[in-house]
Steps between C-alpha positions, in 0.01 A plus 500: 500500500720272291641322804856621452725532804740793535858425607703814568860514380696726738870591503587470869751786505230749401611859423859425608541292181792309653496251214489764225645813656632619164143528371374719785423870430780723631463569870190281546668234715644758741163677526329173590756405763495852645120490522499162676762628743289809572213279623729266693484210256766304319448491127401132529228595748391781274454269203293255704296740717448783253486330161400134546252581776335766282454259209383219726242710685377676188422180307459249784344174375533609139863396536540122526876489533840665472830414328780701663810544285853586625382400848845513659474879481183509710375394843331175403304451822375858496411482130298184569318662792402809302408305185252295704359800686225547241451130426621249757460222246730649236759252369857632513841413365840670500784483249753395760642179644607508862846346521564548129375352175594135443587360159503153346813358330394635158473851643120511509323643802359273768134575556447532876332703771681832517373676812284422802259778393406353161192302394633392160849479350614797293603257226757688290692292245876508451600868443429603142850640457621139530228293335193543281169443683430190287833341599442134588681551831207706625296183474656397830245722676221302340655173612524638855127575493421156356717313749466710817202734453255646489623660825866555582542544876158663511533721191292428189746397230484776240704592191519850349656505150504745206371377166760706315877549517482770767247602764400816314558408138688297244398219268259227616706193586250220574324276251134432564586138569759578766306774676192277509700202627662698782167653605313169500764326707495771766119507513470122514746490791288754690742791469462841337670675212498863385599597148630856461432670168656823375238749381528670163506876559406418861146426381441162339637146515694409182300285260719187523499496877126566514446193281724296730301610806177410323645158419600448864150597610338251265731212581485546879125551480451172312722316745295631795176393331634149442608479864157609620285299266709259295413677177670363193804690378431731206703499182824691535703696249858403416663717764263387773552137400875562532439624854301186577788287374744691721269431793497127429878481475531659842236300683769343717563845647138582570301377799208278411177698478198321652243386246189711502164342557253480214200724513193339652219440254 
């Protein structure tokens, strides 16, 4: 009713928990592999045909897309086939780069198409064990979208970044000005960006990050209105004005946006 689209996060290894075996309940991995073997399936086939297919067929068009994590542990082509079984138009991506992840001289990740099965780039920043999400080096992904997007070899250029120190928790690390600036630049260049927030007690978005998301919504909304109807820019608070100044300083990196036509009277 609200127009929200559901994107499913799915760990590609499924019950085998290849990426986090130490966290699996005792004996559960063996039971899963034994069960798949008993029905003449590999565990990769079991994850795709028994788990992903079930979710896809149960919710069908209620699911608009999938983000498959740890994709090297799964059968990417089979995962894609089963994910689209219930909705052929579902947008997919996989946390994997065929041929290996490429890096720029400063160590930041190169944003590029990862697999032939994806519709949008998975967009992870430099690993958090190495750099904070707000590290300026991660800005290279934005410049790639501005200079080469919005599609990279057929994939929609997309970034997926946590708002806090870690994916599941930690202190917020972005100022309102920086998070607004990064979002606006990606949107203006035609790309997409997803901000991951850690939930307090697995229930609610922390107050500071909620306010940042509200700020992003207002700023992007005003920009879209100006593009559509040439409405005059509203007054901004200090932090938003700072974001505007950052935008102006970087105009040489951003593609020129066509002027919108005035509303007919």
